[in-house]
Each structure stands twice: as structure tokens, then as C-alpha cells.
N, C-alpha and C positions, 0 to 999 in steps of 0.2 A: 329275341324279341325285346327284352328289357334293355339290352345294349343299344339296339337301334332306336328305341324310344328316347333314351337318354341323349343320344346324338342329335336327334331332331329337336329336343328341348333346348339343348345348348345352342344350336344354330338359330333357333327362334329367339332366344334371349339376346344373342349377339346382334341379330338383325334389329331387335327392338331398341337396344342401346344405341346402335349406329343411327337409327332413324331419329331417336330423341336428341342426339347431339349434332344434328345437321339441320341447316335451314331448308325450308320447303322450296320446291322448284318455283312455285308461284311468287314467293317473296323475292327470290333471286331475279326472276324475270322483271318484276316491278322496279327493283333497284337498277337493273340494266336499262330499263326504259327511261327512268329519270335521268340516268347518266347520259343517255343519247341526246336528250333535249335540254340539258341544263343550261347551255349557252343560248340556244335559239328560243327557248320558251321557259325561262327560269321560274315563272310563277307556277306553271303546271308541274314542273319538276319538284318544286318545293311542296306542292300539294300532295304529290305521290309519296314523297319521303315522310311527310307528317302523318300519312295514313298507315304507315308501317310502325308497329310497336317494337321498341328496342328488345323487349324480352323474347320476341318471336324470331330474332336473328341470333343464330347459334354458331359457335366456332370462331376462333380468333380472326381467320381470314375474312369470313363474311361480315363480322362486326367491323373490321377495319375498312372494308369496302363501303359498307353502309355509312360509316362516319365520314368517309371521304366525300361521297356523293351528297350527303346532307350538308356538309360544310360548304361545298361548292354551290349548292342551291341557295344557301343563305348569302354567300358572297355575291352571286350574280343578281340577287334581289336587293343588294346594298344594305343587308342587315348586318350590323356590327355585333359580333359576339365577344363578350368580355369574360368568358369562362372556358377553361380547357377541359371541361367534363367530357365533351365529345371528341376533341382532337388529341388529348393526351394518350389514351389507349391506342388510337389510330397511329400516332407518331411512333409509339414504342414498338408497334408491330412492323411498320414499314421501314423503320430505321435499319433493320437488318434483313430487309427483303431484297430479292433480285428483280422484282417487278419495277424496273426503273421509271416507267411512265407513271404508274400510280404513286411510287415513292416520292418523286419530285413534286407532284401535285399535292400530296399529303403534307409534306414538309412546308410547302408554301402556305397552305391553309393554317397550319399550326403556327407559323411565324406571324400571320396576320392577327391571330388571337393573342399571342404573346405581346405583340406590339400594342394592341388595344388594352391589355392589362398592365402596360407600362414595364413589362419585363424585357428590356431591350437586349441584354446579352443572350437570353434564351431564344428570342426571335432571330437574332443574328446567327446563332448556332444552327437553328433549323434551316435557315436560308443557305448556310454553307453546306449542310447535309444535302439539301435539294440540288445544289450546284454540282455535287459529286456525281449525281445520276446523269448529268448531261454528257458525260463521256460515252454513255451507251444509249442515250435517249435524246433525239434531236427535236426540240420544240422551241423555236426562236421566240415565239410570243411569250411563253412562260419564262424563258430565260431572261427576256427583257423586263418582265414584271418583277422577277426576283432581284435583278440588279437595281431596279428603281426603288424597291422597298429597302434594300441595303443602303442605298444613297440616303433615304429618309432617316434611317437609323444612325448613320454616321453624322448626318447633319444635326440631329437632336443631341448627339454626343459632342458637338462642336469640332468634329474631325472633318473639316470642310474639304481638304485635299482628297481624302478618301471618298467623301460623298461625290465630289465632282467626277472622279474616275468611274464610280459606279454608274452615275447618270450617263456618262459618255458610252459605257458598255451597253447600257439599256438602249440608248439611241441607236447604236449599231445593230443590236439584235432586232429591234423593231423595224429598222430599215431593211434588214435581210428578210424579215417576215412580211415586208410590204404593207406594214401598218402605219400609214402616214400620220394619223392623228396621235397615236401613241408615241411615234418618233418625235413629233413636234413638242409634245408635252415634256418629254425627257430633255429636249433642247432648252425648254424654258427653265426647267429645274437646274440645268447647267448654268443658265444666266443668273438665276437667283443665287447660286453658290458662288459664282464669280463676284457678285456684288458683296456677299458676306466676307469674301477674301480681299475686298477693296480693289479688285481688278475691274475698274469701272468701264474702260473702253471695250473689253471683251464682253462684259455683261450687256452693254448697250447693243453691240452687234447681234448678240443672241436674241435679245428681246425684240429688236426690229425685225429679225427673221420670223419670229413667232407672230408679230403683229401683221406682217405681210400675208402669212398663211391664213390667219384668222379672218382677215378682211376678204381674201379670195374665196374662202370656204364658208363665209357668212356664219362664223362661229362666234356669237356674241359673248358667250361665257368665257371662252379662251381669250377673246380680244380684251375683255375687261381685266382679266388677270395679267395679261402681258403689258397692257398700258399702265396699270397700277405699279407693276414692277419697274417699268421704264421710268415712270414719274419719280419713284423712290430713289432710283440711281441718280437722276438729275438733282434731286433734293440733297442727297449726300454730297454731291459735287458743288453744292451752293449755286447751281445754275437754275435759278428760279424762273427765268424766262422760258427755258425749254420745259421745265417742270409744268408751268402753267399751260404751255402749248400742248403738252401731252394730255393734261387733264381736260383741256377743251375738246380733244379728240374723243374722249369718253362721252362727253355731252353730245358731240356731233353725231356719233354712232349710236347714241342712246343705249349704252352698254353698262351703266352703273347698276349691276345686278347684285352685288355683294360688296363687302369691304367698305361700308359707308363711313365708318368712323375714320379710317385711314384716309379716305378721299377728302373729307372735310378738314382733317388736320393738315394735309398737304395744301389745300386751298388757303387755309389760314396763314400758313407759312409764306406762300407766294404773295398773298395780299400784304403781309407785313413787309416783304421785300420791296413792294411798290408803295410802302408807307400808307397803305389804306387800312388804318387802324379799325375803323368801324366795320368794314367788310370782314376783316380778320376776326374780330370778336364775334360777329354773327356766325361765322363758320365754326368757331370753337364751340359755340352754344349748340349748333347742329351736331357736332361730333359727340358732345356729351349726351345728346338726346337720341343718338343713333341706337338701333337695336343691338348692334354688335359693339357697344361702347367698351373701350379699352382704357382703363384709368391711367396706366403707365404711359401709353402713347399720348394721351391728352396732356398729361403733366409735362412730358418732354416738349410737346408742341408749345405749351405756354412759356416754357423757358426760352425756346428759340424765338418765339414771336416777341416777347418783351426785350430780349437781347437785341433783336433786329430793329425794334422801334426805339431803342435807346433808353428803355426803362431799366437801368442797371440794378437798382435795389430789388425790384420785383424779380428780375431775371436771376439774381443771386439767390433769392429765396427759393425759387423753383429749382435752381441748380443744386442747392444743398439738399432739398427734398429728394430730387432724383438721384443724387449721389448716394444718399443713405439707402434708397431702394436698390440701386445698382450694386452697392457693396454687399447688401444682404443676399442678392441673387448670386453674386460671384462666390461668396462663402458657401452658399448652398450647392453650387456647381462643384466647387473644389472638394467638398465633403463627399461627393459621390465618386465611386470607383471609376477609373477610366474604362470606357467600353471595351477597348481592345484587350486590356488586361483581364477583364472578366471573361470575355469570349475565349481567350487563350486558356484560362483555367478550366472552363467548361470543356474545351476541346481535349485537354489532357485527360480529364476524367472520362470523357467519352471514348477516347483512344484506348485507355486502359480497359474499359468495359468491352470494347470491340476485340482487343487482343485476347481477353479472357474467354469471350464467346468463341473466337476463332479456334483457340486451343481446345475448348470443350468439343466444338464441332469436329475438329481434326481427330481428336481422340475417339469420339463416337464413330466417325467415319471409318477409322482403322479397325475399331472393334466390329462394326457391321461388315466390313470387307473380310476380316478374318473369319467371322461366323459364316459369311456367304461362301468363302473358299472351302471351309471345312464341310459345309453342307453339300456344295457342288461335288467336292471330291468324294464324299461319302455316297452321294447319289450315283455318281459315275461308277464307283467301285461296286455298289450293289447291282447296278444295271449290268456291269461287266460280268459279275458273278452269275447273275440270272441268265444272261445271254449264253455264258459259257456252259451253265448247267443245261439250258434248253438245247444248245448245240450238241452237247455230249449225249443228252437223252435221245435227240433226233438221230445222232450217229449210232447210238446203241440199237435203236429200233430198226434203222436201215440195215445195220450189221447183222442183227438177229435173223432178219429175213434172208440174208446172204449166207448165214451159217448153216443153211440147209444144203450145203455142197453144190454151189452154183455150177460147177463143171460136171455136166452130165456124161462126159466121156470116161469117167472113172468107173471101175468095176462096181456092179450093183452091190456085191457082198461088202466091199469096202465102204461104200456109202452108208449102208445099213449099220455097219459096225461103228463108224465114226458118229453117226446120228444117235445111236444108242448110248455111246460113250458120253456125249455131252447133252443128251436130251433133258436131264433134270436141271442142269445149269441154264439152258436156254429157256426152259419154261419159267424158271424163277425170274430171269431177266425180263421176259415178256410181262409177267405179273407185276413186277415193280414199276415198269414203264407205264402200264395202265393206271396204276395207283397215282403216279406222279402227275399224269395229265388229267386226273379227276380233280377239278377246281374246287370242290367242296372242302378240301382239306386246308388246314392253316399253313402258313409259311414254315412254321416249325415242323409240321408233319412232312411237308415236301422236302425239307432239309434232311430229315431222318431217312426218307425214302431214297434221296440222292446218295446219302452216305452208304446206305445198304447196297445200292447199285454198284458203287465203287468197291465195296467189300467183295461183292460177288465176282466182279471182273478181276480183282486182285487174287481171289481164290482160284479162278481159272488159270491165271498166269503162273501161280506158284504151286499148282497141283501137279507135282512131279510124277505121282503115281499114274495119273491119267496121261501125262506126256509119254511115259514109258509104254503104256498100253496103246497110245496113238501111234508110237513108232513101231510097235510090234505089228499093228494092223497095216501100216503102210508097207512094211517089209513083206508081210504075208501076201498082200494083194498087188504089190507093185515091184515084184522081182528083187527084193532085198535092196531097194534103192538107197535106203539110209545107211545100210552097211557099206555099200559102195562109196557113199559120200564121205563117211568117216575115214576112209582110206586116203582121201585127198589131204595133203599137208597144209598147214598154216590156216585152217579155217577156225573161226571164233565160235563161241557158244551161240552168239546172235545169228551167225551165218547158218548154223545147224538148225536153230529154231525156225528161222525164216523158211529154210528149205523144207523142214518137216511139215509146217502149216501149209506150204504151197503144195507139196506132194499129197496132203490130205484133202486138198480141194478148197481151202479157205480163200476168200477174196483178200485183196490188199487192205480194204477197210477193216476187215475182221482182224487180220494180222497186226495192223497198226494199233488196235485197241489192246491186243494181247501183249504187245511190246512197247507200250507207251510212246508211240510215234505217230506219224501221219501217213496217209496212203502214198503221197508223192515220195516221201523218204523210203518207204518200203520198196517202191519201184526202183529207186536208186540202189538200195542195198542188194536187191535181186540182180541188178545189172552188174554190180561189183562182184557178186558171188559167181556169176557166170564167167567173168573175166579171170577170177582166181582159178576156177576149174579149167578153163581153156588153157591158161598159162602153166598149169601144174603138170601137164603131160600124163595125167592119171590114166590107168588102163580103161576105165569105164567113163571117161569124160564125155564122150559123144552121147551115151545113153542118159547121163545126168543132165546134160544141157537140154536134151529133148524133153526130159521129165519136167524140168523147170519152165519150159516154154509151153507146157500143156495148158496152163491157166489162161 
């Protein structure tokens, strides 16, 4: 009773610990619900996630999933997060996960946070990690977003060739996903990068493509951005006529929604090219009063305007001012590590960590496999032993029933004599078999009973006194058949023993136990014995063969 109570107590304790370390089904269901609507209804998804307390989410897997859905809810609600408190543990879990769909999404969300925090190498590494999952996870939309952010990171690091390639890959991914608006935005980023690389003709072609799409789709925001980029390209080419024409299109379509300072600076430059000093000065004033005022942009515009208007002294003054600002910026950029070098260093560190984890996982797997093999082998061996014991016991029981001289054609006196001769041994076997099948006993007790059974059987096999008495009884009641058999040449002791048990009326199953054999083999031995007798030419061979066939 005490043992059973202790077992129940331990099971209850384990159940309590497991329940305390797992997230409730209700919370998991709410997280899944938010995940299902995070794109279609981001506000409701965010409300659901805000209603779930972090402390109520338990286990690394559930915490990582919670952080992923929460991050995506913020992303789709255009909430910029500048802290990795939520995404860092999520990233550390998914980095080594085989759930490639969640892994790619998690790495993308972490990259956005790293970008917002100004940690460009870490952001790039997270995106590279996300890209690895696309070998087993097909999501062209997410793949396009990742390439686009990588393009932004390369652009911020002044690696314009790399940026252009990433934007091109993003455009291709969006095209495959049939996301036309995403595709055209990626094309516009390609145009901006072409401009930064001084590939003006290519940039113009891309911007014009975007302008055409924006007008056709009535996307004023996109049209404003594309026309401003196109105007900047013409300005850098000193083609102020086309620059002014492009700015007029912004006015025509009423799409000046942002970038006001830049717009007025370009207007001032175009006015100066037409020698309209008064209008140029008015636009510079508007640029300085714009809500997105950019001091460096206005200062550079003042230099260009005065140079164009022929005011060399003032132009040189602004040139010197801008040169000092530019030199300071260049020195600041040069002091920063090269993005690719930092990313490569982080990748080496991560690869080393992955190798170490892989070795640990491989070692643990081998240990688990070894333990499993040992346990399976042990289980199979125990089951084999138990089956063998049960089979042996069943055979003993069946044999004991047959040991009552199944052949009723034998003389009654002989049957009585043999039964009396082995009665004590048969009773002992019956008693031991009954004990074995009494399940109240322990495994140790059953083993002891089984060992005792074998001892009893061995005693029957090696009891030469009883064998002699059995042979006397057989000779007495069956016309000296054993004496006649012993006159047959070249018979083995096994042949004589098989014949003796057969003459005494024992079944093949009983004989097989006495001789450590099986019933089929006993039948074969008896057949061979008959052949030996038949081929011996012995005087009493006919009587012996008939006696062996009586069974």
C-alpha cells in the first residue's frame, strides 16, 4: 500500500511540474488566432497579443512563437521597435530551429529591429540567416522583402553595386509572387541606386517606368517619390529644363505630399538656370521654412544657385562651407568598419557556434541511440526469456497431462507401474506450474519457481535408478523388448533412451523434454532408429519395429 501511494505521489508531482512548465491551451489558441489575422486585421491581432502577459507564456518554443507573432503585429501596424528585448530570445531560439517558415519570419523581424537600432551588420546577418531557410520554405513575398531590406543596408553602407543586385532580386521575387506594387517599388529603388552610381540613363528609364505605373494606378504617393527622383537625376545632369518640366508634373498631378525641402531646392536651382534670381531666392526661403528642412541640402543649393547666377565670391564661400561638411562626413564614414567585413566576422562566429552545437547534438544523438539500442536489446532479451519460460511452462503442463501414459493399448499392470514410478515427480511438476501461473508472486519468485522446474526435469533425466526400474517394468510387461533391443548392434545411448520411453508409453513431447530436444526431432530419431533395426538383420527386428510403432 505504501509503495503504491508513493508511486501515485510521484506521478502527481511530475504532472504538476509539467503543467507548471507549459503554456495553457487558451493562450496558445489566442496566439494562433492573432497569427491567423495579423496581415488582414493587424490592429485586432496586436490587441490580442497585448492582452497576453509574457509571464503566462512558458517554454522556449511558446515564448519564441509569442515573440514572433507580437513582432509581426507591430510590423503590420507600422510600429517601429528600437529594442531587441522581444526579438533577441526569439532569434536565438529560431536560429537553430528546423521550422523554416517561422525561422525565416523571425529572422526578418529581428533584422528590422537591428536596422532601427543602427546595428547594420547584425541586421544583415539575420537576413542572411533568413535566406538560408528559403531552401526548404517557399515564400516569394517574404523573400522579396528580405532582399529589399538587404538592399537598404548595402545602400547605407555605400555598397551600391550590392544594393542594386539585392533590389533586382527583390523585384524578381515580387514579380513571381504577383505583387505588382511591391515589384514597382523595388524597381524604383533600383533607379535610385543607378543614380547614386552615376548611371543616369538607366536611372531615368527605371523612374519613367515607375511614373507610368503610378499614374495608371492613381498612386499619388508613389508618383511623388518617382517624380522627385527623376527630377534629381536631371538636376545632376545639369538638364534644368527637364528638371523643371518634371517638377511641373508634380504640380500638375497635385502630388507634393512630402520631400518639400528637396522640391523647393530643385525649383531654386532651375530658376537660377533661367537667371530668375528673385524666384530662386523665394524658393530657397520656402526650403528653409519647410517642415522637413535639411540644412546640408539647402547649403549645397545656395552654392549651386550662386555659382549659376555668376556670384563667384558667395559661391566659393558656400563651396568651402560644404567642403568642410563633406570632409567631416567622409572621415566619419571612413572610420566606420566596412559592412561586409563586419558581416563576415559575425558569420564566422556564428558558423563556429553552429559547428559546436552540431557536434554536441551529434554526440547527444549517438548517446541517445546507444541507450535506445541497449534498452531495446534488453527489452527484447527479457521478452524472449519470458516467452521461452512461458512456452516451456506451457509445454511442461501439456506434457504432464500426457505423462499419464497416453497409449491405452499398454498392459494395465505396466501403466500402473510406470505411473507409480513417476507419480511423485509429476505431482511436483504440477505444483510448480500452478505456482508459476499465480500472478501474485514477484518476478524474482517466478524465476525461482522456473529454476526449480528445470531442476526437477533435470532430476528426471538423470535419475538412473528410475530408468533402470522403468526398463525392468518394460521388460516385464512387454516381453523383454529392451533386452531384445540391446542385442541390436550400433545403437547409441540416445537410441536406447528414446526406445525405452516409447515402449513405456510416453509421448514425443514428453520424450523431448527428457532428452533436451523437440517433438519433431524425436520423431526423426525414432524413424532413424527403425531404419537401424531394419538394416541390422537382428533376430527380433520385426517385434521391435512393431513395438516402436505402437505409440
